C-alpha positions in Angstrom: 5.1 3.5 -12.3 5.4 6.1 -9.3 4.9 6.0 -6.1 4.4 9.5 -4.3 4.3 9.6 -0.4 2.2 12.0 0.8 3.5 11.9 4.7 1.3 13.9 7.7 5.1 15.8 8.8 7.8 17.2 6.8 10.3 14.7 9.3 13.8 14.0 7.5 13.1 10.4 6.0 15.7 8.3 4.0 14.0 7.1 0.1 15.4 3.5 0.9 13.2 2.4 3.6 10.0 3.4 1.0 11.6 1.4 -2.1 7.9 0.1 -2.9 8.8 -3.5 -2.2 5.8 -3.8 0.2 4.1 -2.4 -2.6 5.3 -3.8 -5.9 4.9 -8.0 -4.2 0.8 -7.5 -4.2 0.9 -6.1 -7.7 3.1 -8.8 -9.2 0.7 -11.3 -6.5 -2.4 -9.6 -8.7 -1.6 -10.2 -11.7 -0.9 -6.3 -12.3 2.4 -6.7 -13.0 3.8 -9.4 -14.8 7.3 -9.1 -12.9 9.0 -6.9 -10.5 12.5 -7.0 -11.9 13.8 -3.6 -14.0 13.4 -5.5 -17.2 9.7 -4.9 -16.3 9.7 -2.2 -13.9 11.0 1.5 -13.6 10.1 3.1 -10.2 10.3 6.5 -9.7 9.9 8.1 -6.4 8.6 11.1 -4.4 7.4 12.5 -1.3 5.2 15.4 0.3 3.8 16.3 2.9 0.0 17.1 3.3 -1.1 16.8 7.0 -4.8 17.1 6.8 -4.6 13.6 4.0 -1.6 11.8 4.6 -1.8 8.6 1.6 0.6 6.5 -1.0 -0.2 7.2 -4.4 0.7 4.6 -7.0 0.6 5.1 -10.5 1.4 2.4 -13.3 1.5 3.3 -17.1 2.0 0.1 -19.5 5.0 1.6 -22.1 4.9 -0.5 -25.2 8.9 -1.0 -26.1 
């Protein structure tokens, strides 16, 4: 799972403040993810600046093991 934040400004931000908890819990609640534990989710966080279109993009991919 990749969470990519596009912020309006280039201010310094700490990744631990954007860990995705507020995004993962609803995905579990809605049945998109079975669980949000390390057994189920590999999480990649990144950020860029887009002053014209700030947003958060979430990419969920199923990986068969």
